[in-house]
N, C-alpha and C positions, 0 to 999 in steps of 0.2 A: 941446280937454281934453287934459292935461297927461298924460305916461306911467305907469303905476303899478306896482308888485310886486305880487306875490304871493310870499309870504315861505316858504308852503310847498313850493312849489317850487322856487325857490331854494339848492341844495345847501351855499354860502356854509361853502366848505371855501376855494375860489382865490380868487386876482385874477377882480376881475371882468373880462371881454372888453371889455366895452359904456361901460365909465366910460372908456374910452382913444377912444372916435371917436364920441362926442356931439362935434357940431362946439360947442356952446357951455357943456359945462361943466355941464348941470344932473345930473350923476350924476357922483356924489364917494361913494368906501367907503374904511370906516375898519379897517383891518388883512384877515378874511374874514366878515371881517359883510356879510347885506344894502347891496349900495348904498344911497344915499338919491337922491331926484328933488326935488329944487327947481322945484316948478313952475311958480314965477314966471320961469326962467326956461327951459323945458323950450318949445320949438317943437312935441316930436310929429311931428317930423319922419318917425320908426318906424327910423332908426337901427340903434338899439339892441332894436328888437324884434326885428327879422330877425333879429340878429346872436345871443339871446339863446336856444341849444342848449337850455334846460329850459324856456322859454317864462312864464316868471320875469315877465320888463317885460311888459306888455300895456300897450295900445292900449283904451281904452273908450267 
């Protein structure tokens, strides 16, 4: 199952650090909004969930 984002936990006031570590570019971000996840690309590798300091990115 792909990673999901809890937008209530995402501060949305900075560039998301997880976007740059996704090995398949499944995460994208417009401005300082919460990132978007392309479920078709996501490998559920967990790199982004481990990096997110707020716990907004989650493996379900």
